[in-house]
N, C-alpha and C positions, 0 to 999 in steps of 0.2 A: 637372216641378218637384218633385212629391212622388212617391216610388216606395216601394211596399211589396213586398218580394221574399221569397217562400216563407217566410212567418212562421208559427211555431208557438207556441202558448201553452197551458199547462195549469193548471188549479186542482187541485193534488194529482194524483190519478189520472184526473181528468176533463180530456180534451183539448178545449179550448174553440176553438182556431184550428188549422186543418190546411193548412199550405203555402199560406197566403193571399197572393196577389199582386194588386196594383192600381197604377194610376197616376192622378195628377191633373195635367194640363198647365197651362201658364200661360194665364190668362183662361178657364179651364174651370170649369163646375159639373158635378160627378159625383155621382150618386145612389148610395147603398148601401142596398139593400133586403133585407128578410128578416123572417121571423116573429119573435115574442118568443122569446128564448133561442137565436137563430141565431148569435150571437157579434158583433153589430154594435157594441155598446157596449164589449165587451172589445177589439175591434180598435181602436176610438178611443183606449182607455186605453193601448194599447201604442204607437200612433203618437205620442201626446202625452207619453209618458214616465212615466205613472202606473204602468204595468207594464212589465216588460222582456221582450222577445221571447226565447224560449228557443232558437229557431233562426231563421235568416233576418235580414233587415236592413230598416231604414227609413231612406230617404235623402231629403234636401231638397237639390235643385239638385246632386246628385252627392255631397254630404257625408253620410257615415254618422252617424245620430243615436243609435245604440245606446249605452246606458250613460249618456247625458246626463241631467241632471236636468230636470224640466218647466220650471223657470225659465230654464234655458239654451235650451231649445227655443222658449220665448217670445221670447227675445232674437234667436233665429235666424230668427223669422218664422212659427212654427207655433203657433197659438192655438186653444183649444177653447172652445166654448160648451156648458156641460154641460146634460144633460137636467134638466128641472125648474127652470130659470132660476138658482136659488141666488144671488139678489141679497142684499146686506147690508141687511136690512130697516130697522134703525134709521137707517141713513145716507141722506142725500139722494141724489137722482138724480145730481146733479153730483159728489158725493163718490164714488159708485159708479164713475162714469166716470173720475174722477181715479185711482182704484186700478188701472184697466186700463192706465194709463200709467206705472206705478210703475218700470219698467225703462228708461224713456227719460229720460236725464239729460244735462246740458250745455246751454249757451246756445242752440245751434242747435236742439236737440231741444225745448227749452221753447217756442221760437217756433212750432215745427210742432205741438206739442201744443195750443196755443191755437187754431191753425187747424183742428185735428182735432175740437175740441169743436164748432165751428160746422158742420163736416161731418157729425158724428153728429146734431146737431140738425136739419140739413137733411134727413138720411135719415129721421129719426124726429120729425116735428113736434110730436107730443104731449108729447115729453120736454122740449122747449124751454119749454113752458108750465108744466111741473112740476119744473123744475130744482132748486128748493128744497124739494120735498116728499119725505118719507120714502119710500124705494123700497117698503117693506113695505106701504104703504097704496095702492099702485097696483093696477089690474086686472091679470089674468094677462097679457093681451096687452101692456100697457105694461111689465110686469116682463120679459117676453121681449125687448122693444125695449131695456131697460136692459142686460140680459145681452149682447145682441148688440153694443150700442154700447160697452160696457165692453171687450169683446174687440177691437173695432175700434180703440180708443184705444191698443192695443199695436202698431198698424201692422203687422198680419199680412200675409204673402205668401200663406199658405194658412190658411183658417178651416175648422175642424172643427165642424160643426153637428150636435148630437145632439137629434133630435126637437123642432125649434123649434115645431111646430104642436100639440104635446101639450096637450090640455085646453082649447084655444081654440075659440071660436065660429067658424063658417065665414067670416064676413066679416073677422074679425081674421086668420084663417089666410091668406086671400087677400092681405091687406096684407103679412104677413110674407113670403110667397113673392115678391110684387112687389119687396120690398126685396132679397131674396136675388138676384133676377134682375139687380139693378143692380150688385152688388158686383164682378163681373169688370171692369167698365168703370172701376173705381176702383183696379185693380191687385191685387185680392184673389181668388185661386182659391178654390173651395169644395168640400169633401167633406161631402155632405148625407146624414145618416142619418134616415130617415123611415118611419113606419108608413103615412103618407098617400102611397101610391105614386103616385096620380094627380097630386097636388099636386107631388111631388118630381120626376116626369118632365115636368111641364109647364115646369119651369125648367132642368132638366139637359140637357146635350148627350149624355151617355152614362150608363150605370148598370151596376152589378154586383148580382147576386142571391147572397146568402150563405145557405147551408142547412147546418145541423149543423156550423158552423165552417169550411165550405169554400166556395169560389166555384163556384156551379153554373152561372151564365150570365153573359155580359157582351155588351153591344152598345149600339147607340144607344138613345135614348129611344123612338124609333119602333119599332125591332126588338123591344124588350121588350114594348111595348104591342100589337104585332101577333102575339106568341107566345100562342096560345090557352091553354096550360096555365098560363103565368104570369099572364095576365089573370084566369083563374078563381081562381088561388091568392091574388092580391092584391086583386082588384076584385069577385070573385064571378061566377057564371055569367051574371048579367043584363047584364054589360058586355061585349057581344060586337059592338058597333058599331066604327066606325073608330077609329084611334089618338088622334084628338083629341076623341072624345066625352067631355064632362063636364070637360075640362081648363079651368083658369082662363084 
């Protein structure tokens, strides 16, 4: 469904991405792991059109996306949830969700948008109780739900999730990952960027490890968790039990 093919990107003389290739298939959750500064958010910005690849290609269902504006990518079915939530604080929860559907026009689309409101509230029950509340007054976890719900209102085929558990309490993090796990059954594949490697690999089928702007390792979630060096790098030397140890 989504393919990144030998993508390069530089900030001036600093090469941030080096021939990065990855794929996300239909109905898949794929984790993208790496230390701070490895290039994960830069890669998402290239995929979503905020930055343009200097070499290589980004494709969605075989269609090359290079050069398209972010708004065109949203219409094509590729939507990003940014790091740090970035909700519109003065607006209500429902108004934030409405903004996610800005590109869906026409009578048939309007009817589907109404149904999608209920789908979002079903996925995120706390939002249904706070639909008239200003988004900026919500807890961090609830704001993350608004950000994800807003993206889902655009009816994405591929969702780019950038650090959805950042700054959240463990219980809320578990709830967010449980929701991510449900998305493929609703027709939405996910590329999940996370510092919480254990949480990400608990919901992902496959993963990529990005180091210094290049893909260092790719494999199933179990293969990544079974690699001793990767476990030590992401989880610490104390996590040397089986691959399901500590997973939600």
